[in-house]
C-alpha positions, 0 to 999 in steps of 0.5 A: 286659366278657371278650372273652365277653361281648361277643359275647354281646352282639353274637350278641343284637342280630343283624345284617350279619356275614360267613359262610366255608361250603367250596364244594361243587364247588370245595373252596375256601373262600367267604365272603359276607356276610349277616344273621343274627338272634338268636331265642329264645336261638339264632342264625339264617342267612336269606335271600330265597326261593330257591336259594342257593349257601351254603345248597347249600354248608352241604347238602355240609357243613355247617362255616361260620365266623361272622364278627362284624365290626362293632364286636366282630371274631371268626370264630367255628367252627360248624355249620349246622343246617337248619331244615325244621319249619314252626312254627320256620320260622315263628316265626323268619321272623316275626322276619326279616321283622319286621326288614325290613318285609315282614311281608306275605310271610311264607308265601312265606318258610315255603315258600321262603327257606333259612333255618339255625340257627347252633350255635356249636362253644363252646357258652356263647357265647349263655349268657354 
């Protein structure tokens, strides 16, 4: 199995990763641990409702590095696409909330949770 195949497999599983964003005020790299989900061939990052520094950083500069760090280790350059369309938010967040056993909180998450799609610079990663 090639590295690309292993990365694609890890991306399809979802899980815990780190992301590095650029601080909107400091301009310095900011690395945090976060969970991602694979939904219908795309990769998304979300969190609990409320204001998040990582999301504010991505609004200022949408470039990030997506760090796989478990069975597969890779640093993947990407761009964040903020998900604001309600139907897409509901579909993606329903998957996340099933994993978190919080399905009853769907509307609160649709209304206030940060949500981005991760668009990898290497577009072939999800196709492998």
